MARMARMAR-986144 format. One line per 3 residues: number of its first residue (from 1); for each residue y, z, x of N, C-alpha, C, O. Coordinates in steps of 0.1 Angstrom, whole numbers, padded with zeros to 4 digits. Example, Ala and Ser with C-alpha at 12.3 -4.5 7.8 and 13.67 -1.06 7.14 Angstrom:
<recs>
1> -0057 0078 0132 -0045 0078 0123 -0033 0078 0132 -0033 0085 0142; -0022 0071 0128 -0011 0071 0137 0000 0079 0129 0011 0080 0134;
</recs>
This chain:
<recs>
1> 0291 -0560 0166 0291 -0547 0160 0296 -0547 0144 0308 -0550 0142; 0291 -0545 0138 0299 -0541 0124 0306 -0526 0127 0304 -0517 0136; 0318 -0527 0110 0327 -0517 0113 0317 -0496 0115 0320 -0485 0120;
4> 0309 -0501 0110 0303 -0485 0109 0298 -0480 0125 0300 -0470 0131; 0290 -0491 0130 0287 -0487 0148 0301 -0493 0154 0304 -0486 0164; 0306 -0499 0152 0325 -0493 0156 0334 -0476 0154 0340 -0469 0162;
7> 0331 -0475 0141 0337 -0464 0135 0327 -0451 0147 0331 -0441 0153; 0314 -0456 0145 0306 -0443 0149 0311 -0441 0172 0317 -0432 0178; 0306 -0449 0174 0312 -0452 0191 0331 -0445 0193 0337 -0435 0199;
10> 0335 -0454 0186 0349 -0441 0185 0353 -0426 0184 0363 -0419 0187; 0340 -0424 0179 0343 -0409 0169 0331 -0406 0184 0334 -0397 0192; 0320 -0413 0188 0316 -0402 0202 0324 -0401 0207 0328 -0390 0203;
13> 0335 -0405 0215 0347 -0408 0224 0349 -0388 0225 0352 -0380 0216; 0345 -0388 0238 0354 -0364 0242 0366 -0363 0234 0374 -0372 0235; 0368 -0354 0226 0382 -0351 0219 0387 -0362 0214 0398 -0367 0216;
16> 0380 -0363 0208 0378 -0384 0197 0390 -0371 0179 0385 -0360 0176; 0397 -0374 0174 0396 -0367 0162 0404 -0376 0152 0416 -0378 0154; 0396 -0380 0141 0399 -0390 0132 0416 -0391 0123 0417 -0384 0113;
19> 0423 -0396 0125 0437 -0390 0112 0436 -0406 0103 0431 -0417 0107; 0443 -0403 0088 0453 -0414 0086 0464 -0411 0079 0465 -0407 0068; 0473 -0415 0089 0488 -0410 0085 0494 -0421 0084 0505 -0421 0090;
22> 0490 -0433 0079 0492 -0449 0080 0486 -0452 0061 0488 -0462 0054; 0477 -0441 0057 0470 -0443 0045 0462 -0438 0050 0464 -0432 0061; 0444 -0441 0040 0437 -0442 0035 0425 -0453 0040 0413 -0454 0043;
25> 0441 -0461 0040 0432 -0475 0046 0431 -0481 0057 0427 -0491 0061; 0439 -0468 0064 0439 -0469 0082 0439 -0461 0088 0447 -0452 0091; 0420 -0463 0094 0418 -0449 0104 0423 -0453 0118 0421 -0464 0125;
28> 0430 -0441 0121 0431 -0445 0136 0429 -0425 0149 0435 -0414 0151; 0421 -0430 0153 0411 -0429 0160 0425 -0420 0176 0435 -0427 0180; 0422 -0406 0181 0432 -0405 0187 0425 -0394 0201 0413 -0391 0201;
31> 0433 -0389 0210 0427 -0385 0218 0435 -0374 0222 0443 -0378 0230; 0435 -0362 0220 0449 -0357 0218 0465 -0352 0217 0473 -0345 0222; 0462 -0365 0202 0472 -0368 0202 0476 -0374 0198 0483 -0376 0188;
34> 0467 -0384 0214 0475 -0400 0213 0466 -0408 0210 0455 -0408 0216; 0468 -0421 0197 0464 -0430 0189 0455 -0438 0202 0463 -0441 0211; 0440 -0443 0206 0435 -0455 0210 0435 -0470 0205 0438 -0481 0206;
37> 0425 -0457 0195 0424 -0478 0183 0429 -0470 0167 0431 -0459 0163; 0431 -0484 0159 0428 -0483 0150 0414 -0490 0140 0405 -0498 0143; 0417 -0484 0129 0404 -0494 0124 0407 -0495 0111 0412 -0485 0105;
40> 0405 -0508 0103 0409 -0514 0086 0402 -0524 0083 0400 -0530 0094; 0398 -0530 0074 0397 -0541 0068 0408 -0546 0071 0418 -0540 0071; 0408 -0568 0074 0417 -0569 0084 0426 -0578 0068 0424 -0575 0057;
43> 0435 -0589 0074 0440 -0594 0061 0432 -0600 0059 0440 -0608 0054; 0424 -0604 0058 0414 -0616 0056 0401 -0608 0040 0393 -0611 0031; 0406 -0599 0048 0398 -0585 0032 0382 -0589 0036 0375 -0584 0028;
46> 0374 -0598 0047 0365 -0602 0051 0353 -0593 0066 0342 -0591 0070; 0370 -0590 0068 0362 -0588 0090 0370 -0567 0086 0376 -0563 0076; 0366 -0561 0100 0374 -0550 0098 0379 -0552 0105 0376 -0564 0105;
49> 0387 -0551 0113 0403 -0555 0124 0401 -0534 0133 0397 -0523 0129; 0407 -0542 0148 0404 -0526 0153 0415 -0531 0168 0412 -0538 0177; 0429 -0525 0164 0434 -0523 0175 0435 -0513 0187 0436 -0501 0187;
52> 0435 -0521 0195 0435 -0513 0215 0444 -0515 0220 0452 -0524 0217; 0446 -0505 0232 0456 -0504 0241 0444 -0513 0249 0432 -0512 0248; 0454 -0521 0258 0447 -0531 0269 0464 -0531 0279 0476 -0531 0276;
55> 0455 -0532 0291 0464 -0539 0303 0470 -0550 0303 0464 -0559 0309; 0481 -0555 0299 0490 -0559 0294 0481 -0572 0304 0471 -0573 0297; 0479 -0580 0314 0473 -0587 0319 0459 -0593 0317 0456 -0605 0317;
58> 0449 -0581 0314 0437 -0581 0303 0436 -0585 0296 0426 -0592 0294; 0446 -0582 0287 0448 -0585 0272 0450 -0598 0266 0446 -0601 0255; 0460 -0608 0275 0462 -0623 0275 0449 -0624 0280 0440 -0624 0271;
61> 0443 -0623 0293 0431 -0625 0295 0416 -0624 0282 0407 -0631 0281; 0418 -0617 0276 0409 -0612 0265 0414 -0622 0252 0406 -0625 0243; 0427 -0625 0253 0427 -0633 0239 0425 -0647 0240 0426 -0654 0230;
64> 0421 -0656 0260 0421 -0672 0257 0409 -0665 0255 0407 -0666 0243; 0396 -0657 0262 0380 -0658 0265 0376 -0658 0247 0366 -0665 0243; 0384 -0650 0236 0379 -0647 0226 0387 -0652 0215 0399 -0652 0220;
67> 0387 -0659 0198 0388 -0661 0194 0392 -0646 0186 0403 -0642 0182; 0384 -0642 0185 0383 -0632 0175 0400 -0618 0178 0407 -0610 0172; 0397 -0622 0190 0410 -0607 0196 0419 -0614 0197 0417 -0624 0203;
70> 0432 -0612 0192 0445 -0615 0190 0456 -0604 0193 0452 -0592 0194; 0468 -0607 0195 0481 -0604 0197 0479 -0589 0189 0471 -0592 0179; 0483 -0575 0190 0481 -0565 0183 0489 -0563 0171 0501 -0560 0172;
73> 0482 -0563 0158 0487 -0566 0145 0497 -0550 0145 0493 -0540 0151; 0508 -0550 0140 0509 -0545 0138 0519 -0535 0152 0525 -0525 0150; 0517 -0542 0164 0518 -0536 0170 0524 -0537 0186 0523 -0549 0190;
76> 0527 -0531 0193 0532 -0533 0202 0517 -0546 0217 0509 -0544 0226; 0526 -0561 0207 0518 -0570 0214 0514 -0569 0226 0503 -0565 0229; 0530 -0576 0240 0520 -0565 0247 0508 -0554 0260 0507 -0556 0272;
79> 0502 -0546 0253 0499 -0536 0249 0488 -0530 0248 0481 -0523 0254; 0488 -0537 0234 0474 -0542 0219 0474 -0549 0218 0483 -0557 0221; 0459 -0550 0212 0452 -0563 0212 0442 -0560 0197 0439 -0548 0195;
82> 0437 -0570 0187 0434 -0562 0174 0419 -0573 0178 0421 -0584 0184; 0409 -0569 0175 0392 -0570 0180 0397 -0579 0159 0405 -0577 0150; 0390 -0584 0161 0384 -0587 0143 0368 -0591 0148 0365 -0595 0160;
85> 0362 -0589 0142 0346 -0576 0138 0343 -0587 0125 0342 -0586 0113; 0343 -0600 0139 0334 -0608 0127 0317 -0614 0136 0313 -0626 0135; 0310 -0604 0143 0303 -0605 0154 0300 -0615 0161 0290 -0618 0166;
88> 0312 -0621 0161 0311 -0634 0173 0316 -0624 0194 0312 -0629 0205; 0322 -0614 0193 0324 -0606 0202 0303 -0601 0204 0294 -0603 0196; 0303 -0595 0218 0290 -0593 0223 0296 -0580 0222 0308 -0577 0224;
91> 0280 -0568 0219 0283 -0561 0211 0292 -0549 0224 0301 -0541 0222; 0283 -0551 0237 0287 -0547 0252 0305 -0552 0253 0313 -0542 0256; 0309 -0559 0252 0322 -0565 0256 0330 -0557 0246 0342 -0558 0250;
94> 0329 -0550 0234 0333 -0542 0225 0338 -0528 0230 0347 -0521 0232; 0324 -0528 0228 0319 -0511 0235 0334 -0512 0248 0344 -0505 0246; 0333 -0520 0259 0336 -0520 0273 0358 -0519 0270 0367 -0515 0278;
97> 0359 -0524 0256 0370 -0531 0252 0383 -0516 0250 0395 -0514 0252; 0368 -0507 0245 0369 -0495 0236 0372 -0480 0244 0381 -0472 0242; 0363 -0480 0252 0362 -0478 0263 0376 -0477 0274 0382 -0467 0278;
100> 0375 -0491 0277 0394 -0489 0286 0409 -0490 0275 0419 -0485 0280; 0409 -0492 0268 0417 -0486 0255 0420 -0463 0258 0429 -0456 0261; 0401 -0463 0253 0400 -0449 0259 0409 -0447 0272 0418 -0438 0271;
103> 0407 -0453 0282 0410 -0448 0292 0423 -0449 0294 0430 -0440 0300; 0427 -0460 0290 0442 -0459 0293 0449 -0447 0290 0459 -0443 0296; 0441 -0440 0275 0454 -0434 0267 0452 -0419 0282 0459 -0417 0292;
106> 0439 -0412 0276 0437 -0404 0287 0448 -0403 0304 0454 -0393 0309; 0446 -0416 0309 0453 -0417 0322 0468 -0411 0319 0476 -0405 0326; 0470 -0417 0305 0489 -0409 0306 0492 -0392 0298 0501 -0386 0293;
109> 0472 -0389 0301 0481 -0374 0291 0487 -0367 0303 0486 -0371 0314; 0494 -0352 0298 0490 -0347 0310 0482 -0342 0316 0471 -0340 0310; 0484 -0335 0333 0477 -0335 0340 0464 -0323 0332 0454 -0324 0338;
112> 0464 -0317 0325 0465 -0304 0319 0449 -0309 0309 0438 -0305 0309; 0457 -0319 0299 0448 -0326 0289 0439 -0339 0297 0427 -0340 0295; 0446 -0346 0306 0432 -0353 0312 0424 -0348 0314 0413 -0352 0310;
115> 0426 -0336 0323 0412 -0328 0332 0406 -0322 0316 0394 -0326 0314; 0410 -0317 0309 0396 -0311 0294 0394 -0329 0289 0387 -0330 0279; 0396 -0335 0292 0386 -0347 0287 0381 -0357 0300 0373 -0366 0299;
118> 0386 -0353 0311 0378 -0361 0318 0368 -0357 0322 0359 -0364 0325; 0369 -0341 0323 0354 -0337 0323 0347 -0328 0316 0344 -0316 0317; 0342 -0339 0302 0333 -0351 0293 0331 -0364 0295 0323 -0369 0288;
121> 0337 -0371 0305 0330 -0383 0308 0318 -0386 0323 0313 -0397 0325;
</recs>
């Protein structure tokens, strides 16, 4: 997936809002005010990098499986992965990682907010 397709997929999540609290070069995707993804041009200036929340055990496994998944850049490395969008990860896997990040954040919301999002899933 290229960054445009990823951006579209992120924005199609229920109650998703796009914010730029770190400046225009880093897009932050939130659900009910809580961040579940970031998207920006990576350090290599060639590929976009996306930070996603992840279960700690799965985060380690994904880093072992995919060279383009690294510990979360500028994030808590236990709970966040950075996915380098270089085309090496199948689209379905990228979407699954996005879905998992979104659901982890939704599950941490207060019940009222969680239910208002889950009704759209």
